[in-house]
N, C-alpha and C positions, 0 to 999 in steps of 0.2 A: 281385754279382761286382765285384771290384776289380782294378786293375792297378798295384799298388804293389811292383814287383819291379825287377830290372835290366831296362833297356830291351830288351835283346836277347832276353829271355824272352817278350816279347809284341809285338815289332816286327811280327810277321806279321799282326796284327789291322789294321794300316795297310796293309801291302803287299798283302794278299790278303783284304780285309774280307768278301767275300761267303762265304768258306770257313767263317767262324766265327758267322754270323748264327743259324743253327738251334740251335747249341750255346748261344749266349747267350740265346736265347728261353726257356730253362728257368728263368731267374732273374726274380724280380719286378722288380728294378732292376739296372742296370749303372752303374758309374762310368766316366766318360770316362778314357782312358788317361793316366796320370801320366808322360808322357815327360820325362825329367830336364831341369832348368834349374840351371845352376851359375854362380856369379859369374865364374869364369874362362872360361866359354864365350863364343864370339863372340856378339854381338848377333844376327847373322843366324841362327845355330843356335838360339838361344833363341826367336826369333820362329817359326822353322820347327817347333820342337817344340810350341810353342803351337798352331800351325796344325794339326799332325797330331792333337792332342788335340781340337780343335774340329771337324775334319773327321770323325773317327771318330764323335763324339757325333751330328753332323748326319746322317751316313749311317745310324747305328743307329736314330735317330728315324724316318727315312723307312721303315725296315724294321719299325716297330711296337714297338720296344723303349723302355722307360722309362729315360731317362738322367739320372743325377745328375752335374752338371758338377764336375770337378776343376779347381781353379784354383791355379796356381803363379806365383811371382814370385821375383826375385832381389834387386832393390834398388829404391830409390824411383823410378828411371827406368822400370823395367819396368811400374810402375802405369799408364803411358801406353797400354799395349796388353795387359796380362795379363787384362782383363776383356772384351776384345772378343769378340763373338759369343755372349755369355752374357746372357740376359735377366735384368734386375734384378727380384728378387722372385718369379720364377717357381718354383713348387714342384710343378708337374705335378699339381695337385689333391690332393696328399697331405696 
């Protein structure tokens, strides 16, 4: 299952995550939500969208889902935080 659509199409998975857990469990793997990052976005909003991505991934993992991280960046400065909370080399045993 992936989340590569307009953010407002899947924003509810962050706002009300418990509502979607059972539906997501039907998939072998889910990708963490790709909340948009744009160069013209404020740094605070870029970091917030990255936080939402990581939070959903962590929550889903606690619910027993296998999560594939989706990593996004905007420029060379975003590399300072775009990999935060993603384990290097972790492939979940796949």
